[in-house]
C-alpha positions as CSV (number, residue, x, y, z in Angstrom):
1,M,-15.7,-11.9,-10.8
2,D,-14.9,-8.9,-8.3
3,V,-11.7,-7.4,-8.0
4,V,-11.1,-8.5,-4.5
5,T,-12.1,-12.4,-5.2
6,A,-10.1,-11.7,-8.2
7,I,-6.6,-11.1,-6.3
8,E,-7.0,-13.6,-3.4
9,G,-4.4,-16.0,-2.7
10,G,-2.4,-14.1,-5.9
11,L,0.3,-11.7,-6.8
12,V,-0.5,-8.2,-7.6
13,V,2.4,-6.3,-9.6
14,S,2.6,-2.5,-9.0
15,C,3.9,-0.8,-12.1
16,Q,4.8,2.9,-11.6
17,A,7.7,5.0,-12.3
18,P,8.0,8.5,-11.0
19,E,8.6,12.0,-12.9
20,G,12.7,11.9,-14.0
21,H,12.6,7.7,-14.2
22,P,13.6,6.6,-17.5
23,L,10.6,4.4,-17.4
24,R,8.2,7.3,-16.9
25,D,5.9,7.1,-19.9
26,P,2.3,5.9,-19.7
27,R,3.1,3.4,-22.7
28,T,5.9,1.7,-20.7
29,I,3.9,1.4,-18.0
30,A,1.6,-0.5,-19.6
31,L,4.1,-2.9,-21.0
32,L,5.5,-3.5,-17.9
33,A,1.9,-4.3,-17.0
34,R,1.7,-6.8,-20.0
35,C,4.5,-8.4,-18.4
36,A,3.1,-8.8,-15.3
37,E,0.2,-10.4,-16.7
38,L,1.6,-12.7,-19.1
39,G,3.9,-13.9,-15.9
40,G,0.9,-14.6,-14.0
41,A,0.1,-11.5,-11.8
42,A,-3.7,-11.7,-10.4
43,G,-3.5,-7.8,-10.5
44,L,-1.9,-4.2,-11.4
45,R,-1.5,-1.2,-8.9
46,V,-1.3,1.9,-10.7
47,N,-0.7,5.3,-10.3
48,G,-2.6,8.6,-12.1
49,P,-5.4,8.8,-14.4
50,E,-3.1,8.5,-17.4
51,D,-1.3,5.4,-16.6
52,V,-4.5,3.7,-15.6
53,R,-6.2,4.2,-19.2
54,A,-2.9,2.9,-20.6
55,V,-2.7,0.1,-18.6
56,K,-6.5,-0.8,-18.8
57,A,-6.1,-0.9,-23.0
58,V,-3.8,-4.0,-22.9
59,T,-4.5,-5.9,-20.6
60,G,-7.6,-7.7,-18.7
61,L,-6.3,-8.0,-15.2
62,P,-8.1,-6.3,-12.4
63,L,-6.7,-2.5,-11.8
64,I,-6.0,-1.1,-8.2
65,G,-5.4,3.0,-9.1
66,L,-4.0,5.4,-7.0
67,A,-3.0,9.0,-7.3
68,K,0.3,10.4,-5.6
69,V,0.2,14.0,-4.2
70,P,4.1,15.1,-4.2
71,R,5.0,16.9,-0.8
72,P,8.1,19.2,0.1
73,H,10.6,16.9,1.9
74,A,8.0,14.6,2.8
75,R,6.7,11.4,1.0
76,P,3.9,11.7,-1.3
77,L,0.3,11.3,0.0
78,I,-1.7,8.3,-1.4
79,T,-5.1,9.4,-2.9
80,P,-6.0,12.0,-0.4
81,T,-9.0,13.5,-2.0
82,F,-12.5,12.3,-3.5
83,A,-11.9,14.5,-7.1
84,L,-8.5,12.1,-7.1
85,C,-10.4,9.1,-6.5
86,E,-13.2,9.9,-9.2
87,S,-10.5,10.5,-11.5
88,L,-9.4,7.2,-11.4
89,V,-12.7,5.5,-11.1
90,R,-13.6,7.6,-14.9
91,A,-10.0,6.4,-16.4
92,G,-11.1,2.7,-15.4
93,A,-10.1,1.4,-12.1
94,D,-11.7,-1.7,-10.7
95,M,-10.6,-0.2,-6.8
96,V,-9.3,2.8,-5.6
97,A,-6.0,2.6,-3.0
98,L,-6.0,5.3,-0.9
99,E,-3.9,6.1,2.4
100,V,-5.7,6.0,5.9
101,T,-3.4,7.5,8.4
102,A,-2.6,9.8,11.2
103,E,0.0,11.5,9.1
104,A,-1.9,12.7,6.3
105,E,-5.4,13.1,8.3
106,P,-4.3,16.9,9.2
107,E,-3.5,17.7,5.2
108,A,-6.5,15.4,3.9
109,G,-9.4,15.5,6.6
110,D,-11.2,12.7,7.7
111,L,-9.8,10.0,5.8
112,P,-11.7,7.0,7.4
113,F,-15.0,8.7,5.8
114,L,-13.0,9.2,2.7
115,V,-13.1,5.6,2.6
116,E,-16.9,5.1,3.0
117,R,-17.4,8.0,0.4
118,V,-15.7,6.5,-2.4
119,W,-17.2,2.8,-2.3
120,K,-20.7,4.0,-1.3
121,E,-20.8,7.2,-4.2
122,L,-18.3,5.8,-7.1
123,G,-19.5,2.0,-6.5
124,V,-15.8,0.5,-6.4
125,P,-14.0,-1.5,-3.3
126,V,-11.4,0.5,-1.3
127,M,-7.8,-1.0,-0.8
128,A,-6.9,1.2,2.5
129,D,-3.1,2.2,2.5
130,V,-2.1,2.0,6.4
131,S,1.2,1.8,8.5
132,T,-0.4,0.6,11.9
133,A,-3.1,-2.0,13.0
134,E,-5.0,0.7,14.8
135,E,-5.3,2.7,11.1
136,G,-6.0,-0.8,9.7
137,L,-9.2,-1.3,11.6
138,L,-10.3,2.5,11.3
139,A,-10.5,2.2,7.3
140,W,-11.8,-1.6,7.4
141,N,-14.6,-0.2,10.5
142,R,-15.6,2.4,7.7
143,G,-16.0,-0.5,4.8
144,A,-12.8,-0.4,3.0
145,A,-12.6,-3.8,1.2
146,L,-9.1,-4.6,2.1
147,I,-6.0,-3.2,4.1
148,S,-3.0,-2.8,3.0
149,T,0.5,-2.9,5.0
150,T,2.0,-0.4,2.2
151,L,3.1,2.7,4.6
152,A,4.2,-0.1,7.8
153,G,7.6,2.1,8.4
154,Y,7.1,5.0,6.7
155,T,4.9,7.3,8.5
156,P,6.9,9.2,11.4
157,Y,5.5,7.0,14.4
158,T,6.7,3.5,12.5
159,A,10.1,5.0,10.8
160,P,12.9,3.6,12.7
161,T,15.2,6.0,10.5
162,P,14.3,9.4,8.7
163,A,15.4,8.3,5.6
164,L,12.3,6.0,5.3
165,L,10.2,9.0,4.9
166,A,10.3,8.9,1.5
167,D,8.4,7.0,-1.7
168,P,7.6,3.7,-0.1
169,T,7.1,2.3,-3.7
170,L,11.0,3.2,-4.3
171,H,12.4,0.7,-1.4
172,G,11.5,-2.8,-3.6
173,A,14.7,-3.4,-4.4
174,Q,16.3,-2.1,-1.5
175,A,17.0,-4.0,1.2
176,L,-3.7,-4.4,17.9
177,A,-2.9,-7.8,18.5
178,G,-6.3,-9.2,20.1
179,D,-8.9,-11.9,19.9
180,P,-8.8,-13.4,16.4
181,A,-12.7,-13.2,16.6
182,V,-12.6,-9.7,16.2
183,T,-14.4,-9.1,13.1
184,R,-15.8,-5.6,11.4
185,G,-18.2,-3.7,13.8
186,S,-16.6,-5.5,16.8
187,T,-13.2,-4.0,17.8
188,T,-11.6,-2.1,20.3
189,T,-10.8,0.7,18.2
190,D,-13.3,3.3,18.5
191,P,-13.7,4.6,14.7
192,A,-15.3,7.9,16.0
193,V,-11.8,8.8,17.1
194,P,-10.1,10.5,14.8
195,L,-7.1,9.6,13.8
196,G,-5.0,12.9,14.3
197,A,-6.2,12.0,18.2
198,A,-5.2,8.3,18.4
199,A,-1.8,9.6,17.4
200,A,-1.4,12.0,19.9
201,D,-2.1,9.3,22.3
202,S,0.7,7.0,23.0
203,T,-1.6,4.9,24.7
204,S,-3.6,4.1,21.7
205,R,-0.7,3.7,19.5
206,P,1.7,1.3,21.0
207,E,4.1,2.0,18.3
208,T,4.6,5.6,19.2
209,G,7.8,6.7,20.2
210,A,8.3,2.7,20.6
211,A,11.6,1.0,19.5
212,P,10.9,0.3,15.5
213,R,10.0,-3.3,14.6
214,P,12.9,-6.0,14.3
215,G,13.9,-6.2,10.7
216,L,13.1,-2.5,9.6
217,P,14.0,-1.2,7.4
218,H,15.2,-3.8,5.0
219,E,12.5,-6.3,5.5
220,P,9.0,-6.4,5.1
221,D,6.8,-5.8,8.0
222,L,5.0,-9.2,8.2
223,D,4.0,-8.8,12.0
224,L,1.3,-6.0,11.0
225,V,0.4,-8.6,8.3
226,G,-0.1,-11.3,11.1
227,E,-1.8,-9.0,13.3
228,L,-4.4,-7.5,11.0
229,A,-5.4,-11.0,9.3
230,A,-5.6,-12.7,13.0
231,L,-8.1,-10.0,13.5
232,G,-10.4,-11.1,11.0
233,V,-9.5,-8.0,8.4
234,R,-8.6,-8.9,4.5
235,T,-4.9,-8.1,4.8
236,V,-2.8,-7.2,1.7
237,A,1.2,-7.3,2.4
238,E,2.9,-4.8,0.1
239,G,6.1,-3.1,1.2
240,R,9.7,-4.2,1.0
241,L,8.7,-7.9,-0.1
242,R,11.0,-8.3,-2.5
243,T,11.6,-12.4,-2.7
244,D,9.8,-15.8,-2.9
245,A,10.4,-16.4,0.6
246,H,8.8,-13.0,1.5
247,V,5.6,-14.1,-0.5
248,A,5.4,-17.2,1.1
249,E,5.8,-16.0,4.6
250,A,3.5,-13.2,4.0
251,F,0.4,-15.8,2.7
252,A,1.7,-18.0,5.9
253,R,0.5,-15.2,7.8
254,G,-2.8,-15.0,6.4
255,A,-2.1,-12.4,3.8
256,W,-5.5,-11.9,1.4
257,S,-2.6,-11.3,-1.9
258,V,1.2,-9.7,-2.1
259,V,1.4,-6.6,-3.9
260,I,5.3,-6.2,-5.2
261,G,6.7,-3.2,-7.1
262,A,9.9,-2.1,-7.5
263,A,11.9,-5.3,-6.7
264,I,9.8,-6.6,-10.3
265,T,9.5,-3.6,-12.1
266,D,12.2,-0.9,-11.3
267,P,15.5,-2.1,-13.2
268,L,17.1,1.1,-12.2
269,A,16.4,0.2,-8.5
270,L,17.6,-3.6,-8.7
271,T,21.0,-2.1,-10.8
272,R,21.6,0.1,-8.0
273,H,21.0,-2.4,-5.2
274,L,23.2,-4.9,-6.9
275,T,26.1,-2.4,-8.1
276,A,26.3,-1.7,-4.2
277,A,27.9,-5.6,-4.0
278,T,30.4,-5.0,-6.3
279,P,34.2,-3.9,-5.5
280,R,33.1,-0.4,-7.9
281,G,29.8,0.5,-6.3
282,S,31.3,0.0,-3.0
283,R,33.9,2.8,-3.4
């Protein structure tokens, strides 16, 4: 069974830990992945070739690989080069996750082209991490197998507060509408228009300069999930999902699958979140 079909209707667990985190060890990440598998996860999302190899050795679940590239004073970019994609596939990733955002394009180049190059040259499907419906459609039209809402609320033109310009995977435990018949290759979004050019045009990006979506930053952007799904795009709900109600609502909005990370696999973030509600923690 191919990886896209394998995760349909299921939960993908993101097993990651940044540098400096107590869980930052490939063997520990592999143990988290085993727990996710035993708990019924349909797939895994893992950062970096070393962790991909460690997880691949202990689980049989479909593995979505990504590689975060740190930046000073900004969130990391998600797999912005072909070389990183290639290293993940060599390590055993069944699918590569990479971002397609206007924010990243000035540094990473033509990201929709990178989507196409990965599935054509490396022979694995691509999950495109996006922050807007426009970005999702651009990636979809270049052959991305799945579009994930991972970065909704974390790019400068979707973030309601500067505090959200951090690593989105560390917030899990914290608190183009159109015709549904539109499908790949038939959309009002021109795939030939560079992402950066679209970002500069507020008429082509209604989110730019507009009020933030209701519920952000603590709630997942399920409106974006619904928008993309209504356009015929296989959409993965990711970003700030942390409850069974969030999961159920995401599927009700048309999600292909759901990704949850820190709300499952980060006891440090969970402890901080719950401690903040205590009398001592609120001092």
